[in-house]
DRENPA-3360 file (N, C-alpha, C; in nm, 2 decimals, always signed):
BEGIN
1 = MHSISFNQ = -0.36/-1.37/-0.63/-0.26/-1.31/-0.59/-0.09/-1.33/-0.67 ~ -0.04/-1.31/-0.74/+0.05/-1.36/-0.75/+0.21/-1.26/-0.75 ~ +0.18/-1.13/-0.68/+0.29/-1.12/-0.61/+0.26/-1.03/-0.46 ~ +0.40/-1.02/-0.43/+0.41/-0.91/-0.27/+0.50/-0.82/-0.34 ~ +0.50/-0.71/-0.27/+0.62/-0.66/-0.30/+0.61/-0.49/-0.21 ~ +0.78/-0.55/-0.18/+0.78/-0.43/-0.07/+0.89/-0.31/-0.12 ~ +0.80/-0.17/-0.16/+0.88/-0.06/-0.12/+0.96/+0.05/-0.07 ~ +1.07/+0.01/-0.05/+1.15/+0.08/+0.03/+1.02/+0.09/+0.17;
9 = VTPQVFAE = +0.98/+0.03/+0.25/+0.92/-0.01/+0.34/+0.99/+0.00/+0.49 ~ +0.98/+0.08/+0.57/+1.05/+0.10/+0.69/+0.98/+0.08/+0.83 ~ +1.02/+0.01/+0.91/+0.95/+0.04/+0.99/+1.03/+0.12/+1.08 ~ +0.90/+0.21/+1.18/+0.90/+0.31/+1.26/+1.00/+0.27/+1.35 ~ +1.03/+0.19/+1.42/+1.07/+0.19/+1.43/+1.30/+0.19/+1.45 ~ +1.20/+0.13/+1.30/+1.40/+0.19/+1.21/+1.41/+0.27/+1.13 ~ +1.29/+0.32/+1.18/+1.30/+0.54/+1.09/+1.47/+0.62/+1.10 ~ +1.49/+0.57/+1.22/+1.62/+0.66/+1.24/+1.77/+0.58/+1.26;
17 = VTDLHSEV = +1.74/+0.50/+1.21/+1.87/+0.37/+1.19/+1.93/+0.41/+1.06 ~ +2.05/+0.45/+1.06/+2.09/+0.47/+0.92/+2.18/+0.39/+0.89 ~ +2.24/+0.28/+0.95/+2.34/+0.15/+0.89/+2.28/+0.08/+0.87 ~ +2.16/+0.06/+0.84/+2.10/-0.08/+0.82/+2.13/-0.16/+0.68 ~ +2.17/-0.27/+0.73/+2.21/-0.31/+0.58/+2.11/-0.44/+0.57 ~ +2.01/-0.42/+0.50/+1.87/-0.53/+0.46/+1.83/-0.50/+0.36 ~ +1.78/-0.63/+0.28/+1.77/-0.64/+0.14/+1.57/-0.66/+0.16 ~ +1.55/-0.59/+0.29/+1.41/-0.59/+0.24/+1.38/-0.49/+0.31;
25 = WKSQVTFE = +1.42/-0.39/+0.41/+1.38/-0.28/+0.50/+1.47/-0.19/+0.39 ~ +1.38/-0.07/+0.41/+1.43/+0.03/+0.29/+1.54/-0.02/+0.19 ~ +1.43/-0.12/+0.09/+1.51/-0.17/-0.01/+1.34/-0.23/-0.11 ~ +1.40/-0.23/-0.22/+1.26/-0.26/-0.34/+1.25/-0.41/-0.34 ~ +1.19/-0.51/-0.31/+1.16/-0.61/-0.32/+1.04/-0.68/-0.38 ~ +1.01/-0.79/-0.43/+0.93/-0.88/-0.48/+0.90/-0.97/-0.48 ~ +0.83/-1.04/-0.39/+0.79/-1.23/-0.40/+0.72/-1.23/-0.46 ~ +0.74/-1.37/-0.60/+0.66/-1.42/-0.67/+0.61/-1.57/-0.61;
33 = RGKKYLVA = +0.49/-1.51/-0.64/+0.38/-1.69/-0.67/+0.50/-1.76/-0.74 ~ +0.48/-1.90/-0.70/+0.55/-2.00/-0.75/+0.70/-2.02/-0.70 ~ +0.74/-1.95/-0.61/+0.92/-1.91/-0.57/+0.87/-1.96/-0.44 ~ +1.03/-1.97/-0.41/+1.06/-2.02/-0.23/+1.17/-1.91/-0.21 ~ +1.13/-1.84/-0.07/+1.24/-1.77/-0.07/+1.28/-1.77/+0.10 ~ +1.40/-1.75/+0.17/+1.44/-1.75/+0.29/+1.49/-1.64/+0.32 ~ +1.44/-1.57/+0.43/+1.42/-1.42/+0.44/+1.51/-1.47/+0.59 ~ +1.67/-1.43/+0.54/+1.71/-1.49/+0.71/+1.73/-1.31/+0.78;
41 = ADSGCGKS = +1.73/-1.37/+0.87/+1.73/-1.19/+0.99/+1.84/-1.25/+1.15 ~ +1.90/-1.20/+1.20/+1.97/-1.17/+1.30/+1.84/-1.14/+1.41 ~ +1.84/-1.15/+1.53/+1.75/-1.14/+1.65/+1.77/-0.98/+1.64 ~ +1.58/-0.90/+1.62/+1.57/-0.77/+1.66/+1.60/-0.68/+1.51 ~ +1.54/-0.76/+1.36/+1.58/-0.71/+1.23/+1.44/-0.75/+1.20 ~ +1.34/-0.74/+1.29/+1.22/-0.72/+1.20/+1.15/-0.83/+1.17 ~ +1.21/-0.99/+1.18/+1.14/-1.12/+1.15/+1.00/-1.11/+1.16 ~ +0.92/-1.08/+1.32/+0.83/-1.11/+1.35/+0.77/-0.97/+1.26;
49 = TFCSYLQG = +0.82/-0.86/+1.23/+0.78/-0.74/+1.24/+0.69/-0.80/+1.12 ~ +0.78/-0.79/+1.00/+0.78/-0.85/+0.87/+0.64/-0.96/+0.86 ~ +0.60/-1.05/+0.92/+0.52/-1.11/+0.92/+0.37/-1.10/+0.98 ~ +0.39/-0.97/+1.09/+0.27/-0.94/+1.11/+0.24/-0.82/+1.03 ~ +0.31/-0.76/+0.88/+0.24/-0.69/+0.78/+0.19/-0.78/+0.71 ~ +0.20/-0.84/+0.66/+0.15/-0.96/+0.58/+0.00/-1.00/+0.63 ~ +0.00/-0.98/+0.74/-0.14/-1.08/+0.78/-0.28/-0.92/+0.84 ~ -0.16/-0.81/+0.79/-0.23/-0.65/+0.85/-0.23/-0.65/+0.98;
57 = YRNDYTGQ = -0.18/-0.68/+1.05/-0.17/-0.67/+1.20/-0.15/-0.57/+1.30 ~ -0.05/-0.50/+1.17/+0.08/-0.37/+1.22/+0.05/-0.34/+1.07 ~ +0.06/-0.16/+1.09/+0.12/-0.12/+0.97/+0.19/-0.02/+1.01 ~ +0.24/+0.01/+1.06/+0.30/+0.07/+1.17/+0.44/+0.12/+1.10 ~ +0.48/+0.14/+0.95/+0.58/+0.17/+0.85/+0.60/+0.24/+0.71 ~ +0.66/+0.33/+0.68/+0.65/+0.41/+0.58/+0.69/+0.31/+0.44 ~ +0.62/+0.37/+0.36/+0.68/+0.29/+0.19/+0.53/+0.21/+0.20 ~ +0.58/+0.14/+0.05/+0.42/+0.09/+0.02/+0.49/-0.08/+0.00;
65 = ILFDKTDI = +0.39/-0.19/+0.11/+0.38/-0.31/+0.09/+0.23/-0.33/-0.02 ~ +0.28/-0.38/-0.15/+0.19/-0.40/-0.20/+0.13/-0.58/-0.26 ~ +0.00/-0.62/-0.28/-0.01/-0.70/-0.28/-0.06/-0.71/-0.44 ~ -0.01/-0.79/-0.55/-0.04/-0.76/-0.70/+0.00/-0.57/-0.70 ~ -0.08/-0.51/-0.70/-0.08/-0.36/-0.76/-0.17/-0.24/-0.67 ~ -0.17/-0.36/-0.55/-0.21/-0.26/-0.44/-0.24/-0.23/-0.29 ~ -0.13/-0.12/-0.29/-0.16/-0.10/-0.16/-0.20/-0.16/-0.05 ~ -0.16/-0.21/+0.06/-0.23/-0.29/+0.16/-0.35/-0.18/+0.29;
73 = KSYAIRQW = -0.20/-0.03/+0.28/-0.29/+0.04/+0.35/-0.40/+0.11/+0.27 ~ -0.49/+0.04/+0.21/-0.60/+0.07/+0.19/-0.71/-0.02/+0.20 ~ -0.69/-0.17/+0.25/-0.76/-0.28/+0.25/-0.84/-0.23/+0.35 ~ -0.96/-0.28/+0.33/-1.07/-0.31/+0.44/-1.09/-0.40/+0.52 ~ -1.15/-0.41/+0.63/-1.16/-0.55/+0.71/-1.21/-0.62/+0.60 ~ -1.30/-0.66/+0.56/-1.35/-0.77/+0.47/-1.26/-0.83/+0.34 ~ -1.11/-0.75/+0.29/-1.06/-0.77/+0.24/-0.95/-0.82/+0.33 ~ -0.87/-0.85/+0.44/-0.76/-0.92/+0.49/-0.85/-1.01/+0.52;
81 = VEVRQRHI = -0.99/-1.03/+0.54/-1.04/-1.18/+0.58/-1.03/-1.23/+0.49 ~ -1.03/-1.21/+0.35/-1.03/-1.34/+0.23/-0.87/-1.30/+0.19 ~ -0.80/-1.21/+0.29/-0.62/-1.26/+0.25/-0.61/-1.37/+0.32 ~ -0.61/-1.35/+0.42/-0.57/-1.44/+0.54/-0.62/-1.61/+0.53 ~ -0.81/-1.58/+0.46/-0.85/-1.74/+0.48/-0.84/-1.78/+0.33 ~ -0.73/-1.68/+0.22/-0.78/-1.78/+0.08/-0.62/-1.72/+0.02 ~ -0.59/-1.67/+0.11/-0.41/-1.60/-0.04/-0.30/-1.60/+0.04 ~ -0.30/-1.60/+0.18/-0.19/-1.63/+0.20/-0.17/-1.71/+0.38;
89 = AMLFQEMR = -0.11/-1.75/+0.37/-0.13/-1.85/+0.56/+0.04/-1.85/+0.57 ~ -0.04/-1.87/+0.69/+0.04/-1.79/+0.76/+0.09/-1.89/+0.94 ~ +0.26/-1.95/+0.91/+0.25/-2.07/+1.04/+0.36/-1.96/+1.15 ~ +0.32/-1.95/+1.23/+0.31/-1.81/+1.31/+0.47/-1.91/+1.42 ~ +0.52/-1.84/+1.45/+0.60/-1.86/+1.58/+0.56/-1.91/+1.67 ~ +0.48/-1.84/+1.71/+0.40/-1.90/+1.88/+0.34/-1.96/+1.85 ~ +0.33/-2.04/+1.74/+0.22/-2.11/+1.72/+0.07/-2.09/+1.72 ~ +0.02/-2.03/+1.83/-0.11/-1.97/+1.88/-0.23/-2.06/+1.88;
97 = LFAELTAY = -0.22/-2.17/+1.93/-0.29/-2.31/+1.92/-0.37/-2.26/+2.07 ~ -0.49/-2.32/+2.04/-0.61/-2.36/+2.09/-0.56/-2.39/+2.22 ~ -0.52/-2.40/+2.36/-0.47/-2.51/+2.49/-0.57/-2.60/+2.53 ~ -0.70/-2.56/+2.51/-0.84/-2.62/+2.51/-0.87/-2.76/+2.44 ~ -0.86/-2.71/+2.30/-0.88/-2.82/+2.21/-0.79/-2.92/+2.20 ~ -0.78/-3.02/+2.15/-0.75/-3.15/+2.10/-0.68/-3.09/+1.95 ~ -0.56/-3.14/+1.99/-0.49/-3.09/+1.81/-0.54/-3.12/+1.70 ~ -0.64/-3.24/+1.70/-0.68/-3.24/+1.58/-0.85/-3.18/+1.53;
105 = ENVMIKNR = -0.90/-3.12/+1.72/-0.93/-2.97/+1.63/-0.87/-2.85/+1.68 ~ -0.80/-2.82/+1.65/-0.72/-2.71/+1.62/-0.71/-2.73/+1.53 ~ -0.66/-2.78/+1.46/-0.68/-2.80/+1.25/-0.79/-2.76/+1.23 ~ -0.89/-2.89/+1.24/-1.03/-2.89/+1.22/-1.09/-2.79/+1.25 ~ -1.09/-2.71/+1.28/-1.16/-2.57/+1.33/-1.12/-2.48/+1.24 ~ -1.07/-2.48/+1.19/-0.98/-2.37/+1.06/-1.00/-2.44/+0.94 ~ -1.02/-2.57/+0.95/-1.03/-2.60/+0.79/-1.17/-2.61/+0.75 ~ -1.24/-2.59/+0.87/-1.40/-2.54/+0.86/-1.48/-2.43/+0.76;
113 = LTSSASAV = -1.34/-2.37/+0.79/-1.37/-2.25/+0.74/-1.44/-2.27/+0.53 ~ -1.29/-2.35/+0.50/-1.28/-2.34/+0.35/-1.32/-2.52/+0.31 ~ -1.31/-2.60/+0.41/-1.31/-2.75/+0.42/-1.18/-2.77/+0.28 ~ -1.08/-2.70/+0.28/-0.97/-2.72/+0.15/-0.90/-2.89/+0.17 ~ -0.91/-2.96/+0.31/-0.92/-3.06/+0.31/-1.00/-3.16/+0.36 ~ -0.93/-3.30/+0.30/-1.03/-3.37/+0.38/-0.96/-3.41/+0.53 ~ -1.10/-3.51/+0.56/-1.00/-3.55/+0.71/-0.89/-3.68/+0.75 ~ -0.99/-3.75/+0.60/-0.87/-3.84/+0.59/-0.68/-3.79/+0.56;
121 = EVKDWFSR = -0.67/-3.64/+0.41/-0.57/-3.60/+0.41/-0.53/-3.55/+0.52 ~ -0.61/-3.50/+0.63/-0.53/-3.39/+0.78/-0.54/-3.49/+0.86 ~ -0.56/-3.66/+0.87/-0.48/-3.76/+0.95/-0.40/-3.87/+0.89 ~ -0.34/-3.83/+0.76/-0.24/-3.94/+0.71/-0.15/-3.77/+0.70 ~ -0.14/-3.63/+0.78/-0.07/-3.57/+0.81/+0.00/-3.57/+0.92 ~ -0.10/-3.60/+0.95/-0.10/-3.64/+1.17/+0.04/-3.79/+1.17 ~ +0.02/-3.85/+1.07/+0.06/-3.99/+1.06/+0.19/-3.96/+1.06 ~ +0.24/-3.89/+0.94/+0.38/-3.81/+0.87/+0.44/-3.79/+0.98;
129 = LGLSDKLD = +0.35/-3.68/+1.07/+0.48/-3.61/+1.12/+0.47/-3.67/+1.30 ~ +0.43/-3.82/+1.24/+0.45/-3.89/+1.42/+0.37/-3.83/+1.50 ~ +0.26/-3.78/+1.48/+0.12/-3.76/+1.55/+0.01/-3.84/+1.54 ~ +0.00/-3.92/+1.56/-0.11/-4.00/+1.52/-0.19/-4.09/+1.66 ~ -0.11/-4.06/+1.73/-0.14/-4.11/+1.87/-0.16/-4.01/+1.97 ~ -0.18/-3.84/+1.91/-0.16/-3.75/+1.93/-0.32/-3.65/+1.94 ~ -0.40/-3.69/+1.81/-0.51/-3.69/+1.77/-0.62/-3.63/+1.85 ~ -0.61/-3.70/+1.96/-0.75/-3.61/+2.10/-0.63/-3.62/+2.19;
137 = VKAGQLSQ = -0.54/-3.56/+2.23/-0.49/-3.48/+2.26/-0.47/-3.33/+2.32 ~ -0.52/-3.30/+2.45/-0.48/-3.12/+2.42/-0.40/-3.04/+2.40 ~ -0.39/-3.01/+2.29/-0.26/-2.92/+2.30/-0.18/-2.89/+2.34 ~ -0.25/-2.79/+2.51/-0.19/-2.76/+2.60/-0.08/-2.85/+2.67 ~ -0.16/-2.97/+2.64/-0.04/-3.13/+2.69/+0.04/-3.13/+2.60 ~ +0.11/-3.09/+2.47/+0.20/-3.15/+2.39/+0.33/-3.03/+2.36 ~ +0.42/-3.15/+2.37/+0.53/-3.05/+2.40/+0.54/-2.95/+2.23 ~ +0.69/-2.89/+2.27/+0.68/-2.77/+2.20/+0.71/-2.86/+2.04;
145 = GQQQRVAL = +0.81/-2.92/+2.02/+0.79/-2.97/+1.86/+0.65/-2.98/+1.79 ~ +0.57/-3.11/+1.94/+0.49/-3.16/+1.87/+0.34/-3.05/+1.89 ~ +0.38/-2.93/+1.93/+0.28/-2.81/+1.92/+0.35/-2.78/+1.79 ~ +0.43/-2.74/+1.75/+0.53/-2.70/+1.59/+0.43/-2.72/+1.48 ~ +0.45/-2.88/+1.45/+0.38/-3.01/+1.35/+0.28/-2.95/+1.40 ~ +0.14/-2.94/+1.48/+0.01/-2.90/+1.50/+0.00/-2.81/+1.39 ~ +0.07/-2.64/+1.48/+0.10/-2.55/+1.37/+0.12/-2.59/+1.22 ~ +0.22/-2.59/+1.17/+0.18/-2.66/+1.04/+0.06/-2.71/+0.99;
153 = LRSLVQPF = +0.02/-2.82/+1.03/-0.13/-2.91/+1.00/-0.22/-2.79/+0.94 ~ -0.22/-2.71/+1.11/-0.36/-2.58/+1.08/-0.32/-2.48/+0.97 ~ -0.21/-2.46/+0.96/-0.14/-2.34/+0.85/-0.21/-2.39/+0.75 ~ -0.16/-2.50/+0.70/-0.20/-2.57/+0.56/-0.32/-2.62/+0.49 ~ -0.47/-2.61/+0.58/-0.54/-2.63/+0.59/-0.64/-2.48/+0.55 ~ -0.61/-2.46/+0.42/-0.69/-2.35/+0.34/-0.62/-2.32/+0.22 ~ -0.69/-2.27/+0.11/-0.67/-2.20/-0.02/-0.49/-2.10/+0.03 ~ -0.42/-2.09/-0.05/-0.31/-2.00/-0.06/-0.23/-1.99/-0.21;
161 = DFLVADEP = -0.22/-1.84/-0.21/-0.15/-1.82/-0.30/+0.02/-1.79/-0.26 ~ +0.02/-1.77/-0.10/+0.19/-1.77/-0.01/+0.16/-1.89/+0.12 ~ +0.23/-1.93/+0.14/+0.32/-1.96/+0.30/+0.39/-1.90/+0.33 ~ +0.36/-1.86/+0.44/+0.47/-1.77/+0.50/+0.47/-1.88/+0.63 ~ +0.63/-1.89/+0.68/+0.64/-1.96/+0.77/+0.74/-1.89/+0.88 ~ +0.70/-1.89/+0.96/+0.85/-1.77/+1.07/+0.88/-1.90/+1.15 ~ +1.01/-1.87/+1.15/+1.05/-2.00/+1.25/+1.04/-2.16/+1.27 ~ +1.03/-2.23/+1.12/+0.91/-2.35/+1.13/+0.99/-2.45/+1.17;
169 = ISHLDDTN = +1.13/-2.45/+1.21/+1.11/-2.60/+1.32/+1.24/-2.55/+1.40 ~ +1.20/-2.46/+1.45/+1.28/-2.43/+1.62/+1.29/-2.51/+1.65 ~ +1.20/-2.58/+1.66/+1.15/-2.71/+1.79/+1.15/-2.87/+1.73 ~ +1.23/-2.88/+1.61/+1.14/-2.98/+1.58/+1.33/-3.02/+1.55 ~ +1.33/-3.17/+1.54/+1.46/-3.26/+1.52/+1.47/-3.22/+1.37 ~ +1.58/-3.33/+1.30/+1.57/-3.33/+1.14/+1.52/-3.38/+1.12 ~ +1.45/-3.56/+1.12/+1.37/-3.63/+1.11/+1.21/-3.56/+1.05 ~ +1.15/-3.45/+1.16/+1.05/-3.40/+1.19/+1.05/-3.27/+1.03;
177 = SYEMAHII = +1.18/-3.24/+1.06/+1.15/-3.12/+0.96/+1.20/-3.10/+0.82 ~ +1.23/-3.26/+0.81/+1.25/-3.29/+0.64/+1.11/-3.35/+0.60 ~ +1.03/-3.41/+0.72/+0.92/-3.42/+0.69/+0.82/-3.36/+0.64 ~ +0.80/-3.23/+0.78/+0.74/-3.12/+0.70/+0.75/-3.08/+0.59 ~ +0.89/-3.09/+0.57/+0.96/-2.99/+0.45/+0.89/-3.10/+0.30 ~ +0.88/-3.20/+0.36/+0.78/-3.29/+0.26/+0.68/-3.26/+0.20 ~ +0.57/-3.27/+0.30/+0.48/-3.20/+0.31/+0.42/-3.07/+0.28 ~ +0.49/-2.96/+0.31/+0.52/-2.82/+0.27/+0.52/-2.86/+0.09;
185 = REIIDKNG = +0.61/-2.89/+0.04/+0.62/-2.94/-0.13/+0.50/-3.00/-0.14 ~ +0.44/-3.05/-0.10/+0.35/-3.15/-0.20/+0.25/-3.03/-0.17 ~ +0.24/-2.93/-0.10/+0.12/-2.83/-0.14/+0.13/-2.75/-0.18 ~ +0.22/-2.67/-0.14/+0.31/-2.53/-0.27/+0.24/-2.65/-0.40 ~ +0.34/-2.70/-0.42/+0.32/-2.76/-0.53/+0.21/-2.76/-0.58 ~ +0.14/-2.85/-0.51/-0.04/-2.82/-0.54/-0.13/-2.73/-0.60 ~ -0.05/-2.63/-0.51/-0.13/-2.47/-0.55/-0.07/-2.35/-0.60 ~ +0.06/-2.43/-0.70/+0.15/-2.31/-0.76/+0.20/-2.21/-0.64;
193 = AGLIVTSI = +0.16/-2.22/-0.52/+0.17/-2.12/-0.42/+0.31/-2.07/-0.39 ~ +0.36/-1.95/-0.38/+0.47/-1.92/-0.31/+0.58/-1.94/-0.17 ~ +0.65/-1.98/-0.14/+0.71/-2.07/+0.00/+0.82/-1.87/+0.07 ~ +0.78/-1.81/+0.17/+0.81/-1.73/+0.25/+0.88/-1.82/+0.32 ~ +0.99/-1.85/+0.36/+1.03/-1.88/+0.57/+1.13/-1.78/+0.59 ~ +1.12/-1.73/+0.76/+1.20/-1.66/+0.82/+1.25/-1.70/+0.91 ~ +1.43/-1.69/+0.96/+1.46/-1.79/+1.05/+1.61/-1.74/+1.07 ~ +1.63/-1.74/+1.22/+1.78/-1.67/+1.23/+1.87/-1.82/+1.27;
201 = GRDLPFDY = +1.82/-1.92/+1.23/+1.95/-1.97/+1.22/+1.90/-2.14/+1.12 ~ +1.82/-2.28/+1.24/+1.83/-2.37/+1.10/+1.71/-2.28/+1.02 ~ +1.66/-2.33/+0.92/+1.56/-2.31/+0.80/+1.50/-2.45/+0.73 ~ +1.40/-2.46/+0.67/+1.35/-2.61/+0.64/+1.44/-2.59/+0.50 ~ +1.49/-2.71/+0.48/+1.60/-2.81/+0.39/+1.51/-2.78/+0.22 ~ +1.54/-2.69/+0.15/+1.47/-2.65/+0.07/+1.56/-2.56/-0.08 ~ +1.55/-2.63/-0.19/+1.67/-2.55/-0.25/+1.57/-2.41/-0.32 ~ +1.61/-2.28/-0.27/+1.55/-2.18/-0.22/+1.55/-2.10/-0.34;
209 = DKTLKL = +1.43/-1.96/-0.46/+1.51/-1.98/-0.57/+1.61/-1.81/-0.52 ~ +1.56/-1.76/-0.42/+1.63/-1.69/-0.35/+1.67/-1.64/-0.19 ~ +1.77/-1.61/-0.13/+1.82/-1.59/-0.01/+1.83/-1.43/+0.01 ~ +1.69/-1.37/+0.13/+1.73/-1.28/+0.15/+1.78/-1.21/+0.30 ~ +1.92/-1.05/+0.33/+1.89/-1.03/+0.43/+1.77/-0.96/+0.50 ~ +1.72/-0.97/+0.62/+1.62/-0.90/+0.69/+1.70/-0.76/+0.74;
% end
């Protein structure tokens, strides 16, 4: 996948809004593989909606969203499975970890789908994010900041053309935010991937190619 395009996309909730000042909704914008984008949003502007559209979880909009030149409303279930496993990696704001699995199991259960990372690589990432002593701790017993770091690692253990990160550092201190950025940069450079970060405040420390107001 080389590009994601939004062509006059309007979520149903904004259909009657006439003063929507957005560079994404009711606009035309293309996200290109290999580039970094910051999508800045105020609360209630549809940030989570934007992310859900990219994973096919919602389609309550008018206009077109194109992956390359294909309208995603034409996608069958098997195509969405392929998108989620191999083309668009997602770091959800809600993290969505399995509370009864350990931190390590949460990452590796996804890694088994594509075997994109080795156990050595994953354990090194845990160490770099200060989680080497949390490998065998159940996710439900971790702090929000620790869960966010685990969720990041889980999002990275797959092939992808784009990484979409929704409020990725909302629970992190500056030290872990910068280390998370280093790891993300390494992986997206390795994959030649694009990065889309959504934020209502603090954002990952990158030199973004473009900042868009949602």
